[in-house]
N, C-alpha and C positions, 0 to 999 in steps of 0.2 A: 447428463452431469447434474451438478448440484442445483443449477437454476431450473432445469426441467423438473427435477424432483420437487422443488419448492412450488412450482406452478401446479403440478399434479396434486400436491397436498394443500394448496391454498395458503401457504406460509411465505414469509419474507426471507430473503437471502442476502448475504454479503458477497460481493464479487471480489475477485482476486486477479491481479496482473493486468487485465484489460477491462474496459467498460462494456458490459453487455446489457446495460439497462435498456437500450433501445430495442433489443430483441426480446426483453422480458418486462414490458411496462407494468408498473404496479407491483413488481416482485423484488427487484434489486434495490434495497434501501441505500446502499453505499458500495463503493468499489475502491479497493486499495490498488492504485495504478503503479506499475513499475516503469521507470524511465531509464533504460540502459544507457542513454546518451551521456549521463553524468559520469559513469564508469569509463566509457569509451573515451570521452573527452579528456579525462584525467590521464589515462594511459597514453593517448596520442600526444598530449602536450608534453609529457615527460620524455617520450621518444624524440619529439621535435627539439627539445632543449638539451638533450643528451643526458638526462638524469634518470632514465627509465631503469628500473630494476624489478626483478620478480618479487611480488608482494601480494598481500591479500587486499584486493581492491573492492571487496564486498561492502565496505562501509559507504562507498559512493552510491550504492543502491538504496541507501536510507533517505528518508524524507529530508532530514537536516542538510543533506548534501545535494538535494535536487533530484535524487534518484527515485523518489516516490512521491505520490500525491494522493489525495482523497477526493472522490466525487460522491456527493450525497444527493438523494432525492428527498428534500425536506418535506415534501407532501406526504411521505410515508412514515413520518416520525413526529413526535411532539416538538414544539418549539424549544422546550427545555432540553430535550435530547440533542437537537441540532446545535443549540448554543454550547452545551457541554463538549460536544465533539469539536466544534470550532475553537473553543478555548484550549482544549488539549492539543489540537493541531498547532495553534500559535505557540504554545509552550515548547513543543518539539522544534519548531522552526527557530525559536529564540534560544535554543540550547538549554532550556530549563527542565526538560523532561526527556529521558532517553529510554527507549523501549529495548529491553534486554533480549537478545536472541538466544533461544534454547535450541542448540543443534543436536540434542540427545535424540536417540531413536525413540519414536513414539511407542507407547505400550497401550494395550487395551485392557479394559476391566473384564472383558468376556473371555 
C-alpha cells in the first residue's frame, strides 16, 4: 500500500482511517482516523427514542461530530507545521472551518 511505497522511496506519508504509524515508524507524519461510533451512536439513539428515519448520517463521520480525529508525529514535521495543523483542527472542532466533501468521480491527468 501507500505506506509500504513511502518506506521503499524514503518519503513521508499521511495515513487514512486507522493509525499505522507503529508499523511504519518515521514514515507516517499524520493519520486521519475514522470513528464510526459517532454515526452508530446517533442512529441507535434515534431508534431508542423512536425518532429514527432513513437519512444521510455521513456528517457524523466528520471531525466536528466526533467521527474523525487526527494523530500527528510532530517529530516528523516542523513546529510551525504542527502548530498550523493544531490551529486548523481547533477551528474545525469549534465550527469555524468546514471541510467540503467532493464526491465527484476522480479523474486523472494521464
